[in-house]
C-alpha positions in Angstrom: -1.7 -5.7 12.0 -0.6 -4.3 15.4 2.5 -2.2 15.4 5.2 -3.8 17.7 4.4 -1.7 20.5 0.9 -2.5 20.5 0.1 1.2 20.8 -1.4 1.3 16.7 -3.2 -1.3 15.1 -3.4 -1.8 11.5 -6.4 -4.4 10.5 -6.1 -6.8 8.0 -9.0 -9.0 6.7 -8.1 -12.9 8.6 -9.4 -14.7 6.0 -6.0 -14.1 4.2 -3.9 -15.5 6.2 -4.0 -19.2 8.2 -2.6 -17.9 11.4 -2.4 -14.4 12.1 1.2 -13.7 12.1 1.4 -10.7 14.6 0.3 -13.3 17.2 3.8 -15.1 17.0 7.7 -13.9 17.0 7.9 -16.5 13.9 5.1 -14.3 12.3 6.7 -11.4 13.1 9.9 -12.7 11.2 7.9 -14.3 8.4 6.5 -10.7 7.8 9.7 -8.9 8.1 11.7 -11.5 6.2 9.1 -12.0 3.1 9.7 -7.9 2.6 13.2 -8.1 2.4 13.5 -10.8 0.4 10.5 -9.8 -2.4 12.4 -6.1 -2.6 15.3 -7.8 -3.0 14.5 -10.9 -5.5 11.2 -9.6 -7.0 7.9 -11.8 -6.5 8.7 -14.2 -9.0 11.9 -15.4 -7.5 10.7 -15.4 -4.2 9.6 -18.5 -2.4 8.6 -20.2 0.5 11.7 -22.2 0.5 14.1 -19.1 0.6 12.2 -17.5 3.1 12.3 -20.3 5.5 16.0 -20.5 5.0 16.5 -16.5 5.5 14.3 -16.8 9.0 15.8 -19.8 9.7 13.1 -21.8 9.9 10.7 -24.1 7.6 8.3 -24.5 5.2 5.9 -26.2 6.7 6.3 -23.2 9.5 5.4 -20.7 7.1 2.5 -22.6 5.4 0.7 -22.6 9.0 0.1 -19.1 8.5 -0.4 -18.2 4.6 -1.7 -21.2 2.3 0.5 -19.1 -1.1 3.2 -16.0 -1.3 0.2 -15.3 -3.3 -1.7 -14.6 -0.2 1.3 -13.2 1.7 1.8 -10.8 -1.2 -1.8 -9.8 -0.7 -1.7 -9.5 3.2 1.7 -7.0 2.8 -0.4 -5.0 0.6 -3.4 -4.8 2.4 -1.2 -3.8 5.6 0.1 -0.8 3.2 -3.4 0.4 2.4 -4.2 -0.1 5.7 -1.6 2.1 7.0 -2.3 5.1 4.5 -5.9 5.2 4.6 -4.3 5.5 8.6 -2.0 8.0 7.5 -4.7 10.0 5.5 -7.1 10.2 8.6 -4.3 11.3 11.2 -3.3 14.2 8.8 -6.7 15.8 7.6 -8.5 15.0 10.6 -8.3 18.6 11.8 -8.6 20.3 8.5 -11.7 22.3 7.8 -10.7 23.2 4.6 -12.0 20.4 1.9 -9.0 21.9 -0.6 -6.3 21.7 1.9 -7.4 18.2 3.3 -7.3 16.8 -0.5 -3.9 18.3 -0.9 -2.8 16.6 1.9 -4.2 13.2 1.0 -2.8 13.6 -2.5 0.9 13.9 -1.1 0.3 11.2 1.5 -0.6 8.7 -1.7 2.1 10.0 -3.9 5.0 11.0 -1.9 8.1 9.1 -1.7 8.0 6.9 1.7 10.1 7.3 5.0 9.9 4.6 7.5 6.8 5.4 10.2 8.7 4.8 13.7 5.3 3.4 14.8 5.6 0.3 13.2 9.6 -0.9 14.0 8.4 -4.4 12.4 7.5 -3.1 8.7 10.3 -1.7 6.5 7.9 1.0 4.9 10.7 2.0 2.4 11.0 -1.6 1.2 7.1 -2.2 1.5 6.5 0.7 -0.5 8.6 -0.6 -3.8 6.8 -3.7 -3.1 3.5 -2.3 -3.8 4.7 -0.1 -6.4 6.2 -3.1 -8.6 4.2 -6.0 -7.2 0.8 -4.9 -6.0 -1.3 -5.0 -9.3 -0.4 -8.9 -9.2 -3.0 -9.2 -6.1 -6.3 -8.3 -8.5 -4.9 -8.7 -12.1 -5.1 -12.4 -11.7 -8.4 -15.4 -12.5 -9.0 -15.0 -8.8 -9.9 -11.6 -8.6 -13.6 -12.0 -8.3 -13.1 -14.3 -5.8 -10.8 -12.5 -3.5 -13.0 -9.7 -4.1 -16.1 -11.1 -2.8 -13.7 -12.7 0.2 -13.6 -8.6 1.1 -9.1 -8.9 0.7 -9.4 -5.6 -1.1 -11.0 -3.7 1.3 -8.3 -1.7 3.0 -7.7 -0.2 -0.5 -11.0 0.4 -1.5 -11.1 2.5 1.6 -8.4 4.6 0.8 -10.1 5.3 -2.4 -13.2 6.3 -0.7 -12.0 8.6 1.8 -10.2 10.3 -1.0 -13.5 10.5 -3.3 -15.3 11.8 -0.3 -12.9 15.1 0.5 -13.4 15.3 -3.6 -17.2 15.3 -3.2 -16.8 17.9 -0.6 -15.4 20.0 -2.4 -17.6 19.6 -5.7 -20.7 17.6 -4.8 -21.3 17.1 -8.6 -18.2 15.6 -9.6 -19.2 12.5 -11.3 -15.9 10.5 -11.3 -14.4 10.7 -7.7 -13.3 7.1 -7.3 -12.0 6.7 -11.1 -9.6 10.2 -10.3 -8.5 8.4 -7.0 -7.5 4.9 -8.6 -5.8 6.8 -11.6 -3.6 9.0 -8.8 -2.1 6.1 -7.1 -2.0 3.6 -10.3 -0.3 6.6 -12.3 2.3 7.2 -9.2 3.5 4.3 -8.9 4.1 4.0 -12.5 5.8 7.2 -12.3 7.7 6.4 -9.2 8.9 3.3 -10.9 10.1 5.0 -13.9 12.0 7.7 -12.1 14.2 5.0 -11.0 14.0 2.4 -14.3 12.4 4.4 -17.0 13.5 8.4 -16.5 12.6 9.4 -20.1 9.0 8.1 -19.3 8.2 11.0 -16.7 9.5 14.3 -15.9 12.4 14.7 -13.0 13.1 17.7 -11.7 15.8 19.1 -9.3 14.8 19.9 -6.2 11.1 19.3 -6.6 9.0 16.5 -6.2 7.3 16.8 -9.5 5.2 13.8 -9.4 3.6 15.0 -6.4 3.2 18.3 -7.8 1.6 16.8 -10.9 -1.2 15.2 -9.6 -2.2 17.9 -7.1 -2.3 20.4 -10.0 -4.4 17.5 -12.3 -6.9 16.5 -9.1 -7.8 20.4 -8.4 -8.4 21.5 -12.0 -10.3 18.5 -12.9 -12.6 19.1 -9.9 -12.9 22.9 -10.1 
């Protein structure tokens, strides 16, 4: 997907959608409205009927872009991972020290998200909440192998690969880089959820981003 001003492009596998949503004003409304409604209602209660009413359109029009709400969720999650991969690349491209690069990558993967003005169509804060609470639904299902064969998870894999490569710069003998990176990502999502809803399952420390600090220490100690 491209930013609204076409300066930056986040590519999403076109097999996920029937028609690329950024190609029309209606498609952009579908993306913007779906982020708002899924964040507000939750994925289970989100429907194309409710989305159509919210954006003053019809269900039939939405089905011209996505065959199901599952594919729409995949699209949103893939956009998020494409954006994260872009952020990591941008933040680390001029850093030579691999430890500094790794720290920066971990911060990006685990920090609280703020609005990115480069993408006015997307509310990244709401999308981050969706990724935390709903993204596991795109692969914890019976169609995961079929969707994987279609390349639906490529953006997520590229993020894991990019950070794994940094780990191997630091310690080429480390055997579990992909496992470690995916553990950091999924674990930090759980911790962010716990902070907001189940705080006794995590550690909330005043004036500290305990989640980001924890995962930086965990990774650097593990690969030492």
